[in-house]
N, C-alpha and C positions, 0 to 999 in steps of 0.2 A: 624448437624453432621450426622443425618440419611441419608440425601441425598448424602453426600460425601461417606458414606459406601456403599450405593447402586451403586453409580458410580464406586467405587473401585471394587466391585464384577463384574460389567458389563465389565470393562476394563480387569480384570484378566481372565474372561471367554473367551472373544474374542481373547486375545493374546495367550491363551493356545491352541487354535485351530490350530495355525500356528507352524510348527516345529521350524522355525528360531527364534520365539519370545516366545517360551514356557517357557524358564527359566525366562524371564522378567515378564511374567504373574504370575508365582509362587511367585516371589519376591513382586510384587504389592499386591497379595492376602494376604501375611503375613506381610505387612507393617503396622506399628502402629504409628510411629513418623515422618516418611518422612525425615529422617536425611541423608540417603545415596544418592549417585548420580548415581547408577547403573541402574536405570529404565528410563533413558533419561528424556524427558519432559512429560511422560505419567502418572506419579504418582499424583493423585489428593490430597493425603495427604500432599505432599511436596508443591504443588501449594497453598493449603489453608493455610499452615503454613507461606509461603512467604508473602501472602497477609495480614495475621494477623500481622506479624512483621513490615510491611511497610505501614500500614494504616495511621498512624500518619504522616509519611513523605509525603504521597500523599496528605493528607489534608493540610499540611503546604505549599506544593508546589503550590497548586491551590487556596490558601486562599485569596490572595490579587488581584486575577484577576477579572476583571469586567465582562467578558463574557466567558462562557464555552460552547463548542459545541462538538458534536460527529459525526463521519462519518466513512463509510466503503468504502475504495478505492480498486477497483479491475479492472484489465485490461484483455482484451480477450486473450492476450498472456500468462497470468498467469494461466488461467483455464486449468484443466487437465481432461482427460477421466478417466473412471474407470480403476484402476490398475496402473495409472501413477502419483498418488499423491506424491509418494516419489521423483519424479524428480523436485519438486518445489525448486527454489532457493530463500531462505529467504533474502539474501543480495540484490538481485535485487529489491525486494519490499521495503526494507529499503531505498535504494538509490533513487528510484523514489518518495517516500513519502517525503524524506528530500529535494530533489530538488524542489518539488512543494511548500513546505513551505518556502524555501529560496527565491522564487520569490516575496514574499510579502515584503522582506527587512524590517523586523520588529524584534527588539531585545527582545520584551516583550513576544514572543510566547513561550509557554512550551507545550509539548505534551507527552503523555504516552499511549501506546497501545500494541496490540498483533497481530501477523500474524496468521490468522486463515483461515479455509476453511469450507464450507457447501455444501451439495449436492443439486443441482438445477435441478432435474428431469433427466438430460442427462449428466451432467459433474460436476466436483468439481470446485466451484468458490472460488478461493484463493485471499486473499487481506489483507489489514491492517485495523483493527478495532481500531480507535484512538480517544482518548479524548483530545481535544486541547483547549487552553485558551489563551486569549490575551486581548488587549484593546477593548472597545466596538465599536470603530469606524472602525474596520478592517472587511472587507468583505472576508470571507474565500473562497468563490466560485472563486475569482480571482486567487487563488493559482493553480487551476487546468485548467486554460484556455489553457495551452500548453500541457496538458497531453493527449496523444492520446489513442484511442481505449478503453475508459472507459466502463467496462461491466455493463450494466444496468444504470438506472438513479442514479446520485450521489446525495444523500440526506445528508444535514448537519443540524442536529436537535439540538435544545437547550437542555441543561442539567440543571435540577433543583437541585437535590441532588447529589453532586459529589461523596460522599461516597457510596451511593447506586448504582450509575452508574459504579464505579470501581468494586464493588462487583459482579455485574451482568456480567461485562466484563471478569473478571478473572475466574468466575465460568463457564460461557458458553464456554470459550476457552479450557476447558478440556473435553468437551462433544461433541460427534458427532451430527450434526444438519442437518436438511433437510428443504429446502425452504427459509431459511434466516439465517443471522449471529446471531440472538438472540436465546436463549435456549427455547426449547419447547419439553417437554417429549411426548406429544401426537403424534407428527409427526417425531419422530426420524428415522434415516435410518435403512435399513434392516441389518441383521447380517454381510453379506459380506462387506458392506460399512463401518460399524462400525469397523470391523476388520482392514480394510485398513487405516482408520483414526487413530486408536490407534497405529497401527504399524508405521505410519508416525510420531506420537509424540514420540514413543519410540526410533526412529532413531536419534533424535536430543538431544543435550545437554540441561540440565536444564537451563531455562532462555534464550535459543537461539532465541526464537520467540519474546522476549520482545523488544518493540520499544521505544526509548527515544529521545526527541528533546528538547534542551534548558536546559538540566540537566545532571548530571553525573550519574554513576551507583549506587550511594547512594541516588539518588533523591534530590540532592542539586542543587539549581538554579545556572546556569553559568552566569557570567557577560560578556555578549557578546558585541562586538563593531561592529557597522555597517561599513562595508568597501564598499565604493562607488567606482565603477570602472570608471575611466575617459573615456570620449567618444573617440572612436577610430577615429583618423583623416582619412579623405578621401584620398585615394591614388591618387597622382598626375599623370595625363596621358597627353601626348603631343597631340596637335591637329593633326588629321589625314589629313595632307596637301595632301597626295597622293590620297585621295579620293575626294578632293574638286571638280574636274571637273565632277564627276559623281553625285554630290548632287543636289537635286531638287531646282531650283531657280538660279543655277549658269550657266545655259545654255544661249546661245545667243537668241536674240528676235525671230529670224526666225528658231529656232530649230525644226526639224521634228521628234524627238524621241517620243516614245509612252507616257512617263510621262508628256511631255509638250503638249500633245494633238495631236501629229502628227501621221502619219501612220508608222513611223519607219525609221531610217536612211538608212537601206538597203532594203527599200521597192521598188519593181520594178513592175510597172503596166503592166499587161499582157492583150493584146488585143485579 
């Protein structure tokens, strides 16, 4: 609880430096229960309360899965320069991640994650930090074969303790980070970057960054049915009879055109 209070003070101090978010900073500084929705997605008390209320549901959702992995998906087009983090479109990241998982055509996949950003020396690297689970025989790397412009190497790591992984995921998603998507107090960004990050969180609705796949908003598994698309028949095209005289191999035996090895039909020898 002490870490959450320290994070609460840091968020309130950074937001109070901006005139547009000064009122939100004061509300976060005075927050005790996290019951209101007037602070956007920046209130760490509300985020901790949501995770505490849904820990059992997350454990139940991932309990029967044989293989649990975690990955951070980011594309070059999602990255932002300093001062442009607020231009991030969360729905674009959601759609790209869902489409990638849909390519596996597997109904047993469930995934929960957060859209987050971290400072990587020159820009904000924005992406989806997702914990995904399915049958042991599924290769998750195949889901991103068609994903273009992936920023950095895509690493899909194994998850040992699901509860601990989710606790770290939702805790770090409320803190400004530098160098990677995992939380590290020793390398946190400078004041201006933290101010931009917390202002970005305050501009969104509570839970707007939460990504769900294979489950509803109450974290109950969906009974999905695999819909296989029938193969598209090849379009019939007529034979190009008008081009037959010009095709290779259809010329006479003594043809003098260049494709047949001659000097050309209109060749005139000059003496």
